[in-house]
C-alpha positions, 0 to 999 in steps of 0.5 A, a space after each residue: 524482443 526489440 525495444 518497444 518505444 513507451 514499454 517497461 522493462 523488467 528492472 523498471 517494473 521490479 522498481 515500481 514494485 519495490 518503490 512503492 512498497 519502500 515508502 515511509 513505512 520501514 523507517 517508521 517500523 521499529 516504533 509502529 511494531 514495539 507500540 503493537 507487540 512484543 518480540 515473540 508477537 513481532 516474531 509470529 506476526 512476520 511469519 503470518 504475513 510472509 507466508 500470507 504476502 508470498 500466497 498473494 505475490 503468488 496469486 498476482 504472478 499466476 494471474 498475470 500469466 493465467 489471464 494476459 488478457 486482464 489488464 490493470 491487475 486488482 480491479 480487472 481480477 475482481 470484475 471478471 470473477 465477482 461482477 462490475 460493481 465489485 470490479 468498480 469498487 475495488 478499482 475505487 478502494 485502491 485508487 483512494 487507498 492510494 491517494 491517502 497514502 500519498 498525503 500520509 507519506 506527504 505528512 511524513 516527509 515534512 515531519 522528518 524535514 521538521 527534524 532540520 527546519 523546526 517550522 515544519 512540525 509534525 508535518 502538518 503545519 501551514 508552512 508543511 502544508 504549503 511546502 507539501 502542495 508545491 511539491 505535489 504540482 512539481 511531481 505531477 507535471 513531472 509525470 504528465 511528461 510521460 510514464 517511462 520518463 517518471 519510471 525512470 526517474 522511479 528506479 534511480 530512487 529506489 537503488 538511492 533509498 536502498 543504500 541507507 537501509 542496507 547501511 542500517 542493516 549491516 550496523 545493527 548487525 554488529 551492535 545487536 545484543 541478545 541479551 536485550 533482544 530476550 529480555 521480555 520476549 512476551 511483553 509480560 511487563 507491558 500488560 497494556 499490550 494485551 495477550 500475544 493474540 492480540 499483539 499479532 492482531 494489533 501489529 497486522 495492519 502495520 505489516 500490510 501498509 509496508 507490504 502494500 505495492 505488491 501489486 504494482 507490476 501488475 497494475 502496469 501489466 499493460 506497458 510491459 515490454 513482455 507480459 512474463 516479467 509482471 510475474 517475475 518482477 512482484 516475487 523479486 520485488 516481494 522477497 528484496 523488501 521482505 527481507 530488508 524489512 524483517 532485518 530492520 524490524 528485529 535488529 532493532 529490538 536487539 538495540 533498544 528495548 520494546 518500550 523504548 522503542 514504543 516511545 520513539 518519535 517517527 522516523 524511528 529507524 534514525 533515532 535507532 541508528 543514532 543510539 548506535 553510532 550518534 548524531 549523523 546515523 539519524 541525518 543519514 536516515 533522515 535523508 534516506 527517508 526523504 529520498 524514499 518518500 519522494 521515490 514512493 510518492 512518484 510511484 503512486 501517483 503513476 498507480 492511482 492515475 493508471 487504475 483509473 484510466 484502467 478501469 474507464 478503459 472498459 467502461 467501469 469508470 466514466 469516459 471522461 477518466 480514459 483521456 490521455 495527453 500527447 505522452 500517452 499520460 492519463 491526464 484526467 485521471 491524474 488531475 482528479 487523483 492529485 485535487 483528492 491529495 490537495 483537499 486533504 493536505 488541507 485538511 490535515 491543517 484543521 484535524 489531527 491526522 497523524 501519519 498513523 491514522 492516515 495509514 491504518 485508513 488507507 490500509 482498510 481500503 486496500 483490503 477488499 480489492 486484495 480480498 477479490 484478487 485472492 478470491 478469483 485465483 482460488 475460483 480459477 483453479 476451483 473451476 479448473 479454467 485455464 487448467 485443462 492441461 495442467 492438474 498438478 499446477 491446479 492443486 498447487 494453485 488452489 491451496 495457495 489461492 486458498 491461503 491467500 484468500 484466508 490471509 485477506 479473510 484475517 486481515 479484515 478481522 485484524 483491522 476491526 470494525 471501526 476501519 470497516 466502517 471508516 472504509 463503507 463512508 469512503 466506498 459509497 460515494 463511489 456509486 455516482 461515478 458507477 452509475 455514471 459509467 453504466 449510463 454511458 453504455 446504456 446499462 441498467 445500474 446494479 444487478 440484484 446482488 449488487 443492490 443488496 451489496 450496495 445497500 449494506 455499504 450505505 448502512 456501514 456508511 451511515 453508521 460511520 458518518 453517525 460515528 463520526 458526528 457523535 464522537 464514538 469513531 475518530 479518524 
């Protein structure tokens, strides 16, 4: 195929998947995991996550190949399988998750810079918010220059961020001590972590956070040079990132004990490497994290704008979000996204929003889009839709879709009631945009079933609002 202007090749799509998955999460992984679970539970949790996320990767690959007419990934699958409001909710939830994640990235970025410049503190001081705001709008105007140009810069930063991770894994492999790793496998010395089942459950939201972005290639499916590259990029990106995540997490547990890791400040990878090689190790990881976060910010700004644009193209979102500039960038969607990031950056000044609390909320918002994508893949195989001449493939995809669906339901359970209620609070206001989009095409807003679903969301939102007011829920 000739080089199509503005189209993304396989390398750029893989970089979008890897770039959006390797953001800040991996650099904080040793502490985040040790705070939730002991060695045994960590290994069990990674086994569950590897199987669950691999099936989700296959779900996105299968849907990209079997439904090539559906552009926009997670949102389009929910709409095709379960109606307009579910499609809208997936796009809305995914969009909120993406820009909330960006707020978390800014907090972590300036917290890391605080290692060198104390004025930035934990990433939510006035100096940090001003710095983050300047950077936010610099990225904004870069993306306005064109998707392909921004994707190329993302490719460069993806390569740059992988180097310190590979170096960390290599050094820790030689420094790994089996006696430290096996000292307290089931965390019996830290009873506050609870049972093994509790530990596995508590680490689950962190594992999902570090994998968000797995669907990155499917969201850019309409801009891919070859449609078949979308599925390939998803699986290649997943396997690469899984390898890095498990190495970083497991090797750290053989360098320092679980209680020691749990007490570290983030980015905890820096402290682990400093423990092995001295101060230069912390500097290397901090610089790697800064490059990584800049790349991830770029990936997620692209994804935020693209999901709103894709949803507006088929009237699920209001028409004003469909406008592109001369460089074919969805400009209005980009302005709305970054305005929300700016508002929440200012909010971090007045609330104690830490990186971890922001990513938990961002993760809970993406669980619903993942659930509907898995359910749609399972539904296609169950109905034999698009499988008329491929019965063996249908059986395989039915099993994969079933496992992915069970995993998505387990994640909702693992997230807990608190984040389900807070998600409802963020989902409910979206109905205003949904109603506007429906009025523009002269259609009734909700079907009867959708009215019931929306009523349940409103009840959840009211409980969450009261909970925040009364203090039994906190951000």
